Structures are given as C-alpha cells and as structure tokens.
MMTF fields as JSON, N, C-alpha, C and O atoms, coordinates in Angstrom:
{
  "mmtfVersion": "1.0.0",
  "mmtfProducer": "UNKNOWN",
  "numBonds": 391,
  "numAtoms": 392,
  "numGroups": 98,
  "numChains": 1,
  "numModels": 1,
  "chainsPerModel": [1],
  "groupsPerChain": [98],
  "chainIdList": ["A"],
  "bondAtomList": [4, 2, 8, 6, 12, 10, 16, 14, 20, 18, 24, 22, 28, 26, 32, 30, 36, 34, 40, 38, 44, 42, 48, 46, 52, 50, 56, 54, 60, 58, 64, 62, 68, 66, 72, 70, 76, 74, 80, 78, 84, 82, 88, 86, 92, 90, 96, 94, 100, 98, 104, 102, 108, 106, 112, 110, 116, 114, 120, 118, 124, 122, 128, 126, 132, 130, 136, 134, 140, 138, 144, 142, 148, 146, 152, 150, 156, 154, 160, 158, 164, 162, 168, 166, 172, 170, 176, 174, 180, 178, 184, 182, 188, 186, 192, 190, 196, 194, 200, 198, 204, 202, 208, 206, 212, 210, 216, 214, 220, 218, 224, 222, 228, 226, 232, 230, 236, 234, 240, 238, 244, 242, 248, 246, 252, 250, 256, 254, 260, 258, 264, 262, 268, 266, 272, 270, 276, 274, 280, 278, 284, 282, 288, 286, 292, 290, 296, 294, 300, 298, 304, 302, 308, 306, 312, 310, 316, 314, 320, 318, 324, 322, 328, 326, 332, 330, 336, 334, 340, 338, 344, 342, 348, 346, 352, 350, 356, 354, 360, 358, 364, 362, 368, 366, 372, 370, 376, 374, 380, 378, 384, 382, 388, 386],
  "bondOrderList": [1, 1, 1, 1, 1, 1, 1, 1, 1, 1, 1, 1, 1, 1, 1, 1, 1, 1, 1, 1, 1, 1, 1, 1, 1, 1, 1, 1, 1, 1, 1, 1, 1, 1, 1, 1, 1, 1, 1, 1, 1, 1, 1, 1, 1, 1, 1, 1, 1, 1, 1, 1, 1, 1, 1, 1, 1, 1, 1, 1, 1, 1, 1, 1, 1, 1, 1, 1, 1, 1, 1, 1, 1, 1, 1, 1, 1, 1, 1, 1, 1, 1, 1, 1, 1, 1, 1, 1, 1, 1, 1, 1, 1, 1, 1, 1, 1],
  "groupList": [{"groupName": "GLU", "atomNameList": ["N", "CA", "C", "O"], "elementList": ["N", "C", "C", "O"], "formalChargeList": [0, 0, 0, 0], "bondAtomList": [1, 0, 2, 1, 3, 2], "bondOrderList": [1, 1, 2], "singleLetterCode": "E", "chemCompType": "L-PEPTIDE LINKING"}, {"groupName": "GLN", "atomNameList": ["N", "CA", "C", "O"], "elementList": ["N", "C", "C", "O"], "formalChargeList": [0, 0, 0, 0], "bondAtomList": [1, 0, 2, 1, 3, 2], "bondOrderList": [1, 1, 2], "singleLetterCode": "Q", "chemCompType": "L-PEPTIDE LINKING"}, {"groupName": "ILE", "atomNameList": ["N", "CA", "C", "O"], "elementList": ["N", "C", "C", "O"], "formalChargeList": [0, 0, 0, 0], "bondAtomList": [1, 0, 2, 1, 3, 2], "bondOrderList": [1, 1, 2], "singleLetterCode": "I", "chemCompType": "L-PEPTIDE LINKING"}, {"groupName": "LEU", "atomNameList": ["N", "CA", "C", "O"], "elementList": ["N", "C", "C", "O"], "formalChargeList": [0, 0, 0, 0], "bondAtomList": [1, 0, 2, 1, 3, 2], "bondOrderList": [1, 1, 2], "singleLetterCode": "L", "chemCompType": "L-PEPTIDE LINKING"}, {"groupName": "TYR", "atomNameList": ["N", "CA", "C", "O"], "elementList": ["N", "C", "C", "O"], "formalChargeList": [0, 0, 0, 0], "bondAtomList": [1, 0, 2, 1, 3, 2], "bondOrderList": [1, 1, 2], "singleLetterCode": "Y", "chemCompType": "L-PEPTIDE LINKING"}, {"groupName": "ASN", "atomNameList": ["N", "CA", "C", "O"], "elementList": ["N", "C", "C", "O"], "formalChargeList": [0, 0, 0, 0], "bondAtomList": [1, 0, 2, 1, 3, 2], "bondOrderList": [1, 1, 2], "singleLetterCode": "N", "chemCompType": "L-PEPTIDE LINKING"}, {"groupName": "LYS", "atomNameList": ["N", "CA", "C", "O"], "elementList": ["N", "C", "C", "O"], "formalChargeList": [0, 0, 0, 0], "bondAtomList": [1, 0, 2, 1, 3, 2], "bondOrderList": [1, 1, 2], "singleLetterCode": "K", "chemCompType": "L-PEPTIDE LINKING"}, {"groupName": "ARG", "atomNameList": ["N", "CA", "C", "O"], "elementList": ["N", "C", "C", "O"], "formalChargeList": [0, 0, 0, 0], "bondAtomList": [1, 0, 2, 1, 3, 2], "bondOrderList": [1, 1, 2], "singleLetterCode": "R", "chemCompType": "L-PEPTIDE LINKING"}, {"groupName": "MET", "atomNameList": ["N", "CA", "C", "O"], "elementList": ["N", "C", "C", "O"], "formalChargeList": [0, 0, 0, 0], "bondAtomList": [1, 0, 2, 1, 3, 2], "bondOrderList": [1, 1, 2], "singleLetterCode": "M", "chemCompType": "L-PEPTIDE LINKING"}, {"groupName": "HIS", "atomNameList": ["N", "CA", "C", "O"], "elementList": ["N", "C", "C", "O"], "formalChargeList": [0, 0, 0, 0], "bondAtomList": [1, 0, 2, 1, 3, 2], "bondOrderList": [1, 1, 2], "singleLetterCode": "H", "chemCompType": "L-PEPTIDE LINKING"}, {"groupName": "SER", "atomNameList": ["N", "CA", "C", "O"], "elementList": ["N", "C", "C", "O"], "formalChargeList": [0, 0, 0, 0], "bondAtomList": [1, 0, 2, 1, 3, 2], "bondOrderList": [1, 1, 2], "singleLetterCode": "S", "chemCompType": "L-PEPTIDE LINKING"}, {"groupName": "PHE", "atomNameList": ["N", "CA", "C", "O"], "elementList": ["N", "C", "C", "O"], "formalChargeList": [0, 0, 0, 0], "bondAtomList": [1, 0, 2, 1, 3, 2], "bondOrderList": [1, 1, 2], "singleLetterCode": "F", "chemCompType": "L-PEPTIDE LINKING"}, {"groupName": "THR", "atomNameList": ["N", "CA", "C", "O"], "elementList": ["N", "C", "C", "O"], "formalChargeList": [0, 0, 0, 0], "bondAtomList": [1, 0, 2, 1, 3, 2], "bondOrderList": [1, 1, 2], "singleLetterCode": "T", "chemCompType": "L-PEPTIDE LINKING"}, {"groupName": "ASP", "atomNameList": ["N", "CA", "C", "O"], "elementList": ["N", "C", "C", "O"], "formalChargeList": [0, 0, 0, 0], "bondAtomList": [1, 0, 2, 1, 3, 2], "bondOrderList": [1, 1, 2], "singleLetterCode": "D", "chemCompType": "L-PEPTIDE LINKING"}, {"groupName": "PRO", "atomNameList": ["N", "CA", "C", "O"], "elementList": ["N", "C", "C", "O"], "formalChargeList": [0, 0, 0, 0], "bondAtomList": [1, 0, 2, 1, 3, 2], "bondOrderList": [1, 1, 2], "singleLetterCode": "P", "chemCompType": "L-PEPTIDE LINKING"}, {"groupName": "CYS", "atomNameList": ["N", "CA", "C", "O"], "elementList": ["N", "C", "C", "O"], "formalChargeList": [0, 0, 0, 0], "bondAtomList": [1, 0, 2, 1, 3, 2], "bondOrderList": [1, 1, 2], "singleLetterCode": "C", "chemCompType": "L-PEPTIDE LINKING"}, {"groupName": "ALA", "atomNameList": ["N", "CA", "C", "O"], "elementList": ["N", "C", "C", "O"], "formalChargeList": [0, 0, 0, 0], "bondAtomList": [1, 0, 2, 1, 3, 2], "bondOrderList": [1, 1, 2], "singleLetterCode": "A", "chemCompType": "L-PEPTIDE LINKING"}, {"groupName": "GLY", "atomNameList": ["N", "CA", "C", "O"], "elementList": ["N", "C", "C", "O"], "formalChargeList": [0, 0, 0, 0], "bondAtomList": [1, 0, 2, 1, 3, 2], "bondOrderList": [1, 1, 2], "singleLetterCode": "G", "chemCompType": "PEPTIDE LINKING"}, {"groupName": "VAL", "atomNameList": ["N", "CA", "C", "O"], "elementList": ["N", "C", "C", "O"], "formalChargeList": [0, 0, 0, 0], "bondAtomList": [1, 0, 2, 1, 3, 2], "bondOrderList": [1, 1, 2], "singleLetterCode": "V", "chemCompType": "L-PEPTIDE LINKING"}],
  "groupTypeList": [0, 1, 2, 3, 4, 5, 2, 6, 1, 0, 4, 6, 7, 8, 1, 6, 7, 7, 9, 3, 0, 5, 10, 11, 1, 1, 12, 13, 14, 15, 15, 10, 12, 13, 16, 1, 14, 9, 16, 11, 3, 3, 12, 17, 14, 16, 3, 14, 17, 12, 10, 10, 16, 16, 10, 10, 14, 3, 6, 6, 0, 1, 14, 3, 11, 12, 3, 7, 1, 18, 17, 8, 2, 15, 0, 7, 3, 3, 6, 0, 7, 0, 0, 6, 2, 7, 0, 0, 4, 0, 0, 2, 3, 12, 12, 6, 3, 16],
  "groupIdList": [1, 2, 3, 4, 5, 6, 7, 8, 9, 10, 11, 12, 13, 14, 15, 16, 17, 18, 19, 20, 21, 22, 23, 24, 25, 26, 27, 28, 29, 30, 31, 32, 33, 34, 35, 36, 37, 38, 39, 40, 41, 42, 43, 44, 45, 46, 47, 48, 49, 50, 51, 52, 53, 54, 55, 56, 57, 58, 59, 60, 61, 62, 63, 64, 65, 66, 67, 68, 69, 70, 71, 72, 73, 74, 75, 76, 77, 78, 79, 80, 81, 82, 83, 84, 85, 86, 87, 88, 89, 90, 91, 92, 93, 94, 95, 96, 97, 98],
  "secStructList": [7, 2, 2, 2, 2, 2, 2, 2, 2, 2, 2, 2, 2, 2, 2, 2, 2, 2, 2, 2, 2, 2, 2, 2, 2, 2, 2, 7, 6, 6, 7, 7, 1, 6, 6, 7, 6, 6, 4, 4, 4, 7, 7, 7, 7, 7, 7, 6, 6, 7, 7, 6, 6, 6, 1, 7, 6, 6, 1, 7, 7, 7, 7, 1, 1, 7, 2, 2, 2, 2, 2, 2, 2, 2, 2, 2, 2, 2, 2, 2, 2, 2, 2, 2, 2, 2, 2, 2, 2, 2, 2, 2, 2, 2, 2, 2, 2, 7],
  "xCoordList": [-36.608, -35.548, -34.403, -33.832, -34.08, -33.004, -33.397, -32.577, -34.656, -35.122, -35.057, -34.61, -35.5, -35.451, -34.015, -33.741, -33.103, -31.691, -31.177, -30.489, -31.511, -31.068, -31.646, -30.96, -32.909, -33.538, -32.861, -32.618, -32.553, -31.869, -30.488, -30.068, -29.782, -28.462, -28.574, -27.767, -29.576, -29.765, -30.106, -29.631, -30.914, -31.267, -30.026, -29.863, -29.156, -27.916, -27.057, -26.467, -26.993, -26.223, -26.817, -26.094, -28.156, -28.812, -28.514, -28.3, -28.5, -28.17, -26.744, -26.483, -25.82, -24.422, -24.306, -23.618, -24.99, -24.936, -25.524, -24.978, -26.636, -27.269, -26.328, -26.221, -25.644, -24.691, -23.565, -23.171, -23.053, -21.988, -22.491, -21.791, -23.701, -24.263, -24.46, -24.218, -24.895, -25.079, -23.755, -23.7, -22.694, -21.4, -20.899, -20.259, -21.182, -20.803, -21.665, -21.186, -22.917, -23.83, -23.402, -23.635, -22.794, -22.339, -21.275, -21.184, -20.475, -19.431, -19.876, -19.351, -20.841, -21.302, -22.826, -23.441, -23.462, -24.917, -25.667, -26.896, -24.999, -25.708, -26.174, -27.019, -25.641, -26.007, -27.327, -27.635, -28.112, -29.411, -29.49, -28.935, -30.185, -30.382, -31.8, -32.229, -32.537, -33.912, -34.019, -35.128, -32.919, -32.94, -33.567, -34.043, -33.583, -34.129, -35.115, -34.825, -36.286, -37.194, -37.889, -38.395, -37.933, -38.687, -37.802, -38.257, -36.575, -35.66, -36.144, -35.795, -36.939, -37.406, -38.423, -38.748, -38.931, -39.933, -39.367, -40.1, -38.094, -37.468, -36.677, -35.824, -36.959, -36.202, -35.615, -36.214, -34.463, -33.805, -32.618, -31.976, -32.311, -31.173, -29.869, -29.685, -28.991, -27.684, -26.831, -26.927, -26.007, -25.127, -24.029, -23.543, -23.629, -22.547, -21.27, -20.944, -20.562, -19.3, -19.439, -18.434, -20.669, -20.828, -21.31, -22.388, -20.523, -20.918, -20.242, -19.313, -20.706, -20.1, -18.66, -17.844, -18.339, -16.963, -16.057, -14.874, -16.604, -15.803, -15.5, -14.457, -16.394, -16.155, -15.38, -15.466, -14.644, -13.828, -14.711, -15.484, -14.623, -15.447, -15.017, -15.769, -13.824, -13.359, -13.95, -14.015, -14.38, -14.971, -16.388, -17.238, -16.633, -17.949, -18.815, -18.48, -19.918, -20.833, -21.932, -22.518, -22.194, -23.275, -24.546, -24.543, -25.622, -26.863, -27.444, -27.356, -28.036, -28.674, -29.99, -30.339, -30.719, -32.008, -32.081, -31.446, -32.857, -33.154, -34.27, -34.917, -34.496, -35.566, -36.914, -37.771, -37.095, -38.343, -38.525, -39.625, -37.45, -37.526, -37.855, -38.643, -37.254, -37.544, -39.019, -39.67, -39.545, -40.965, -41.844, -42.843, -41.468, -42.246, -42.179, -43.182, -41.002, -40.857, -41.727, -42.43, -41.676, -42.477, -43.968, -44.724, -44.391, -45.799, -46.217, -47.28, -45.381, -45.705, -45.796, -46.727, -44.816, -44.834, -46.062, -46.681, -46.407, -47.585, -48.857, -49.737, -48.952, -50.128, -50.252, -51.346, -49.117, -49.141, -49.593, -50.389, -49.081, -49.459, -50.937, -51.631, -51.417, -52.826, -53.719, -54.739, -53.346, -54.122, -54.152, -55.194, -53.014, -52.944, -53.846, -54.552, -53.826, -54.675, -56.142, -56.957, -56.499, -57.894, -58.352, -59.465, -57.474, -57.817, -58.04, -58.997, -57.149, -57.295, -58.587, -59.291, -58.892, -60.105, -61.344, -62.256, -61.376, -62.513, -62.682, -63.802, -61.565, -61.61, -62.176, -63.033, -61.703, -62.184, -63.648, -64.432, -64.027, -65.419, -66.341, -67.423, -65.922, -66.721, -66.876, -67.957, -65.801, -65.845, -66.783, -67.556, -66.731, -67.575, -69.045, -69.912, -69.333, -70.719, -71.323, -72.544, -70.496, -71.004, -71.568, -72.037],
  "yCoordList": [6.327, 5.417, 5.489, 4.468, 6.708, 6.869, 6.252, 5.619, 6.441, 5.859, 4.344, 3.694, 3.777, 2.328, 1.832, 0.818, 2.534, 2.156, 2.203, 1.284, 3.269, 3.393, 2.285, 1.753, 1.939, 0.869, -0.461, -1.245, -0.722, -1.972, -2.029, -3.078, -0.899, -0.857, -1.142, -1.882, -0.549, -0.775, -2.236, -2.811, -2.832, -4.243, -5.12, -6.063, -4.806, -5.579, -5.454, -6.433, -4.244, -4.057, -4.88, -5.48, -4.897, -5.672, -7.158, -7.859, -7.64, -9.041, -9.336, -10.37, -8.436, -8.634, -8.677, -9.533, -7.739, -7.722, -8.997, -9.569, -9.44, -10.668, -11.85, -12.716, -11.889, -12.968, -12.943, -13.984, -11.75, -11.632, -12.015, -12.698, -11.581, -11.925, -13.429, -13.999, -14.071, -15.518, -16.226, -17.211, -15.749, -16.39, -16.167, -17.049, -14.995, -14.756, -15.584, -16.048, -15.766, -16.51, -17.972, -18.595, -18.512, -19.891, -20.056, -21.115, -19.031, -19.118, -18.531, -18.91, -17.607, -16.964, -16.968, -16.105, -17.911, -18.041, -16.911, -16.888, -15.979, -14.89, -13.828, -13.0, -13.839, -12.829, -13.206, -14.387, -12.188, -12.434, -11.76, -10.68, -12.404, -11.805, -11.279, -10.987, -11.15, -10.686, -9.173, -8.64, -8.476, -7.018, -6.514, -5.38, -7.32, -6.902, -7.95, -8.635, -8.1, -9.176, -8.986, -9.958, -7.77, -7.534, -7.355, -6.801, -7.796, -7.62, -8.363, -7.988, -9.409, -10.186, -9.427, -9.869, -8.317, -7.567, -6.926, -6.688, -6.651, -6.007, -7.034, -7.725, -7.134, -8.077, -7.351, -6.415, -7.776, -7.171, -8.015, -8.596, -8.095, -8.914, -8.3, -7.083, -9.134, -8.655, -8.348, -9.024, -7.34, -6.995, -8.036, -8.523, -8.388, -9.359, -8.83, -7.649, -9.715, -9.324, -8.702, -8.331, -8.576, -8.031, -9.132, -9.694, -9.429, -10.404, -10.025, -9.218, -10.607, -10.278, -10.763, -10.193, -11.805, -12.294, -11.343, -11.216, -10.678, -9.792, -8.476, -7.871, -8.025, -6.755, -7.002, -8.07, -6.017, -6.139, -6.061, -5.112, -7.025, -6.964, -5.841, -5.473, -5.294, -4.202, -2.868, -1.936, -2.768, -1.531, -1.406, -2.261, -0.35, -0.151, 0.662, 1.796, 0.083, 0.766, 1.438, 0.841, 2.668, 3.393, 3.19, 3.442, 2.745, 2.553, 3.887, 4.892, 3.875, 5.089, 5.348, 6.496, 4.278, 4.376, 3.345, 2.292, 3.655, 2.646, 1.771, 2.131, 0.632, -0.253, 0.457, 0.275, 1.254, 2.003, 3.0, 3.138, 3.695, 4.651, 3.946, 4.451, 2.78, 2.015, 1.637, 1.73, 1.216, 0.883, 2.081, 1.962, 3.245, 4.458, 4.861, 5.282, 4.733, 5.057, 4.13, 4.576, 2.847, 1.876, 2.151, 2.088, 2.455, 2.78, 3.993, 3.991, 5.03, 6.243, 5.96, 6.411, 5.203, 4.868, 4.039, 4.246, 3.106, 2.274, 3.119, 2.941, 4.035, 4.898, 5.799, 5.981, 6.362, 7.207, 6.409, 6.89, 5.192, 4.344, 3.983, 3.982, 3.677, 3.338, 4.519, 4.335, 5.726, 6.915, 7.134, 7.473, 6.941, 7.115, 6.106, 6.461, 4.863, 3.827, 4.152, 3.978, 4.624, 4.996, 6.136, 6.113, 7.139, 8.253, 7.769, 8.175, 6.897, 6.351, 5.549, 5.64, 4.766, 3.954, 4.844, 4.6, 5.873, 6.796, 7.494, 7.67, 7.892, 8.564, 7.628, 8.028, 6.399, 5.425, 5.104, 5.018, 4.926, 4.619, 5.762, 5.526, 6.99, 8.154, 8.217, 8.519, 7.933, 7.941, 6.866, 7.118, 5.685, 4.569, 4.823, 4.451, 5.45, 5.688, 6.901, 7.057, 7.757, 8.961, 8.65, 9.552],
  "zCoordList": [-82.574, -82.949, -81.943, -81.559, -81.524, -80.549, -79.211, -78.545, -78.823, -77.564, -77.635, -76.689, -78.752, -78.923, -78.849, -78.207, -79.498, -79.452, -78.008, -77.563, -77.28, -75.889, -75.015, -74.143, -75.253, -74.482, -74.766, -73.848, -76.035, -76.38, -75.739, -75.249, -75.742, -75.115, -73.615, -73.052, -72.982, -71.551, -71.281, -70.302, -72.127, -71.971, -72.065, -71.291, -73.014, -73.162, -71.902, -71.445, -71.345, -70.116, -68.976, -68.18, -68.914, -67.865, -68.031, -67.043, -69.261, -69.5, -69.065, -68.45, -69.38, -68.982, -67.463, -66.908, -66.794, -65.334, -64.757, -63.814, -65.323, -64.839, -65.042, -64.173, -66.187, -66.462, -65.433, -64.908, -65.152, -64.158, -62.772, -62.025, -62.424, -61.122, -60.996, -59.933, -62.068, -62.035, -61.816, -61.08, -62.435, -62.241, -60.816, -60.244, -60.233, -58.844, -57.894, -56.859, -58.242, -57.384, -57.26, -56.224, -58.277, -58.215, -57.138, -56.517, -56.911, -55.895, -54.565, -53.519, -54.586, -53.364, -53.335, -53.962, -52.63, -52.665, -51.98, -52.048, -51.328, -50.67, -51.656, -51.315, -52.865, -53.867, -54.517, -54.677, -54.896, -55.507, -56.861, -57.061, -57.794, -59.116, -59.264, -60.38, -58.171, -58.237, -58.328, -58.311, -58.423, -58.476, -59.766, -59.804, -60.826, -62.112, -62.612, -63.593, -61.96, -62.316, -63.655, -64.216, -64.188, -65.417, -66.635, -67.636, -66.59, -67.716, -68.947, -70.066, -68.766, -69.904, -70.739, -71.84, -70.265, -71.014, -72.272, -73.232, -72.273, -73.414, -74.189, -73.631, -75.474, -76.278, -77.458, -77.988, -77.862, -79.006, -79.371, -78.496, -80.647, -81.05, -80.566, -80.612, -80.113, -79.67, -80.887, -81.912, -80.771, -81.875, -81.985, -80.964, -83.188, -83.326, -82.696, -82.812, -82.036, -81.433, -80.062, -79.454, -79.549, -78.213, -77.294, -77.49, -76.309, -75.304, -74.01, -73.995, -72.93, -71.645, -71.588, -70.863, -72.342, -72.357, -73.14, -72.825, -74.153, -74.991, -74.286, -74.533, -73.412, -72.73, -71.442, -70.837, -71.053, -69.851, -68.612, -68.48, -67.7, -66.493, -65.553, -64.651, -65.75, -64.909, -65.333, -64.532, -66.576, -67.086, -66.533, -66.785, -65.79, -65.196, -66.15, -66.492, -66.572, -67.485, -66.679, -65.776, -67.017, -66.384, -67.199, -68.404, -66.58, -67.325, -67.777, -67.072, -68.964, -69.47, -68.755, -68.481, -68.453, -67.787, -66.672, -66.742, -65.649, -64.639, -65.191, -66.174, -64.565, -65.012, -64.928, -65.793, -63.9, -63.745, -64.889, -65.425, -65.264, -66.365, -67.673, -68.473, -67.895, -69.109, -69.129, -70.17, -67.995, -67.909, -68.217, -68.927, -67.679, -67.926, -69.398, -69.973, -70.004, -71.425, -72.261, -73.167, -71.954, -72.712, -72.549, -73.519, -71.323, -71.093, -71.912, -72.532, -71.914, -72.663, -74.155, -74.82, -74.688, -76.112, -76.465, -77.508, -75.595, -75.83, -75.809, -76.651, -74.851, -74.753, -75.986, -76.519, -76.436, -77.634, -78.851, -79.656, -78.979, -80.116, -80.045, -81.062, -78.844, -78.665, -79.041, -79.704, -78.624, -78.96, -80.466, -81.027, -81.119, -82.569, -83.279, -84.223, -82.83, -83.438, -83.21, -84.116, -82.008, -81.73, -82.644, -83.169, -82.828, -83.709, -85.137, -85.795, -85.614, -86.964, -87.084, -88.089, -86.055, -86.061, -86.11, -86.9, -85.268, -85.249, -86.593, -87.071, -87.199, -88.495, -89.563, -90.351, -89.588, -90.572, -90.323, -91.268, -89.059, -88.724, -89.132, -89.67, -88.88, -89.263, -90.779, -91.284, -91.497, -92.963, -93.482, -94.407, -92.91, -93.364, -93.061, -93.851, -91.93, -91.539, -92.238, -92.25, -92.818, -93.483, -94.851, -95.545]
}
C-alpha cells in the first residue's frame, strides 16, 4: 500500500513537471518533453485540491523514485502477483485432479 501510494505521488509529480514543461515549450521550442515517455503507464486518480496551478512553481519537489525505479517496482510486483496466481492455480488443479 505504501509503495502504491509512493508510485501515485511520483506519477502526480511527473504530470506536474510535464505540464510545466509543456507551458515552457510553448514559449521556447528547444525544450523537449520526451524525457519521460512512459509516464502514461501509471494511472491513479488525482487528489482533490492538488494541481500544478495550486502548488508553487518555485517549490522544487524531489522525486521519490526515478522512472526506471518505478518500472522495476512494477515489474517486481507483477512478477510476485503472477507467481502467487500460478501457485493458486497449481494448488486448485492438483485438488481437482486428486
């Protein structure tokens, strides 16, 4: 639960940064938003009252995880869940065949 919360928080920060980068890109075309191409992989509802306009753009937020770390965490969680489902499936199959 804590990991999921941290991942959602990081996703929100990435969205805010992307929003800020997009606004800068409109005035300065040399900037690129391709630094975080996989941000769409994480979805989560935004908390009410939190938006990039509500937070101060001068306040620098430190990300909890890098995009690579988030990917590794998600892969690990997915692998653990897959292993658990396989174990349950094998147990049920063994019970049915016995």
